[in-house]
N, C-alpha and C positions, 0 to 999 in steps of 0.2 A: 555597513557590513558587505563584504564582497562575495557575490554568489556566482556559482557555476552550475550549469544544468547538464546532466548526462542523459542522453536520449532526447536531445532538444528537438529533433525532427519528428518525433512521434506525437500522437494526439495529446497525451498528457504533458509531455515535455514542452510542447509549444504553448500550451495553456499556462504552464508554470513560468515560462519566459515572459509572457504577457503580464502575468500577475506581479512578478518581481519588478519588471520595468515600470509598473504603474505606482509603485510605492515611493515614499520619500526617504526611507531609512535603509533600503536595500539597493545595492548596485549590481546589475547583471554585467559581469565582466568576461565570462567565458562560456562556451557551449561545446559539447562533444556529441557527435553522432556520425558513425562511419557512413550511414546512408545519406548524409547531407553535407559531406565534407567539402569545404571550399566555398560554400554558399554563405551569404550574409543572413543574419537573423531577420533583417528587414524582409527578405523573401521567404524565409522558412516559417517565421511566426508572425509576420505582418507588423513588425515593430518599426517605429520611427526614431529619430534622434540617435544618440550615442549607442544605445543598445542595439539599434538596427544595423550598426556598422560592425558589430561583433561577427567574426568569421567562424563558422562551425569547424571544429577540428576533428581528427579521426582518432586521437589518442588522449588518454587522461593526463599526459604531461602538460597539455595546454592549461590545465587547472592551476598547477603550481607555477607555471610561467606567468600566469595572469595575477598571481597573488590571491587566489580564492581562499576564503576562510570557511565557507560552508558549501558543500556540493549536494545538489538535489539529484537523486538517482532514480530515474524512471526509464531504464533501458528495457530489460526483459528477463525472463527466467534463465535464459542461457548465459547471461553475462553478469547478472547482478551480484552473484557470490564473489567472483573474482574482482569486480569493480569495488565492492565494499571493502574487501581486504586491502586493496591497493590504496584506497582513500585513507584508511586508518593508518596504514604503514607509512604514509606520507604526511601524517599529522594534520589531516583535514577533518573537520566535522562533516558528518554525513546525515542527510535526511533521505530515507529510503522509502519509496512508494512502490517500486517494482516488486511483484510477488514471485515466488518460486524459490526462495531461500530454503535450503535443507538444514537439518540439524548440524551436519558437518560444516556448512557455510557459517552458521551462527557460532559454533565453537571456534572456528578460524577467526571470525571477526572479534570475538571476545579476547582471544589471545593477542590479536593485533592491537586492540584497544588498550590492553594492559600495559603495552610497551609504547603507547602513543599519547600525545596530548589531545588527540581527537576523540570525540564521542560520536555515537550513532543513535539516531532515533528511527526505528523501523515501524511503520504503521501500515497494517493491511488496508486501512481505509482512512482518508483524511477528512471525510465529511463529518461534521460535528454530530449530525443526526445519526449516522451509522455507529459512531462511538457510543452514543446514548442507547441505541438499540442493543448493542452488545452488553452494556451494563444492565439494562432492564431484563434482558434474557437471562443473564447470570442470576439475578435476584429471583426471577420467576421459577427457575429450575430448582431452587431450594424447596419449592412447595408443589410443583407440578413436574415430576421427573419424566413423564411421557412427552417426547418432543421430537419434531423433525424440522430441518432447515431447508428452505427452498431459495436458491439464489438465481437471479436472472440477469444476463448481461448481453451486450451486443455480440454479433456473430464473428467479430474479428479478435475477440479476447483469446489469448493463446493458452490459458491454463484453466482447468476445471477440476475440482471445485475452486471457487475464488478464494483468495487469501482471507477475505472477510468471513466467508462461511467456515473455513477451517478454524480461524481464531474464535469465532462464536461457538463452534462445537467444543473447542478446548475449554473455554470458560464454563460452558454448561456442564461438561464432564467433571470439572473440578468442583462445581458447586452442588450438583444434585446428590441427594443422600443415597440413591440406589440407581442401578441400571435395570430398567424393566426388561422383561423378555420381549424380543422384537416380534411383531406380527409376522405371520408367514407370508411368503411370496409365491409366485408361480414359477416353478422350476423350468417350465417350457419357455419362459421369457426372462432369461437372466438379465439383471440390470434394471428391471422395472422398479425395484425398490430403492434404487439409487446406490450411493456409496456409503460406507460406514467409516467415520473418523472419530476416534476415541469413544466408540460406542454410540455415537449419534448419527442418525441417518441424514444424509445431505443429498439434495437433488439439484442438478444444474440445468438451466435452460439457456440456450443461445439462439438469438433471433435478431435480424436487422430491425432497427427502430427502437431497441432498448438501449439504455446507457448502463446503469448499475442499480440493481434492486435486490432486496432481500426481505424475506419474511420468515419468522420463527413461529411455528404453530405448536402450542401446548394443548394436551388433552387431559381431562380429568373426568370424574364421575359426573355425568350430566352437563358437561361444560367444555368449551374450548376457549383458548386465549391466543390471539394472533397479534404479534408485534411486527410492524413492517416499516421499512425505510425505502424511499425512492430518491435517487439522484437523477433528475431529469436534464441536467446539464453539467458538463465537467467543471464549470466554474464553482460548483458546490464544494469541490475539494480544496479550492485555493485558500480560503481563510485558515484551514488547518495546516497547509503546507507553509504558509507565511509565518504562522505561529511557531511551527517547529523550527524554522530557520532562525527565528529570533531567540529561541530558548534552548536549542540543542547544546550550546556551549556550557550551560548551567548543569547539565546532567553528568552522570558518572558512568563511563563505559558505554556498553550496548544496552539500550532500553527498547522494549517492544510495546507499542500502543500509544496512540496520541493522548490517551487519558493521563499519561505521565506529566504532561504540561498543561492540562486543563485545570 
């Protein structure tokens, strides 16, 4: 299967390039990143062999020119919406890890997919453990509706809250039988109680030294339950990315969540 990576010069994009190049059944044939245009993947991602000779392009046209079947999109919030629509409009399958897609972006993608042979798998988090955390939190919310989400990421992450935290809050909101009254905050310190998404409090921490971490804290009479996941290295996301590349062609249109192929 012929793979292209969008955002190949970024931290996640470079990791994806290395992971794809190390497989026997996937072939890395194209890379796009305006910030690394003209450079070889050997320099950008430390690759050897044929994959290392791939030259990073500045436009998505390089994907179709290389005969890409699946494009892995890890650009950023400012570009992911337009990129996803372009990929589907050009009959490519898309595996999307960049966060920041709006509801309008998703509607546009669904419309494009309806007229395309391409599918899209959009995953807020490709770590298997993070997917399990979301599933466990969804189940716990049925019995313990008082809950808050704390997500912690490195200081160069451009969006807050994280896509994983927002997706977790959405699953909790859909599962819990009631929305409890929120505890009061201090009006003199606005923001101390975090943000609210679908009625769920979400707190974001950004510090150097972190990678990607999330805990969901439930409270009940005389008890608390904490579910936590930690990605201590970006390689934790790669099994999920590779699984998505192998399975996205089997899906139907635009699908959200790695659990769709687990």
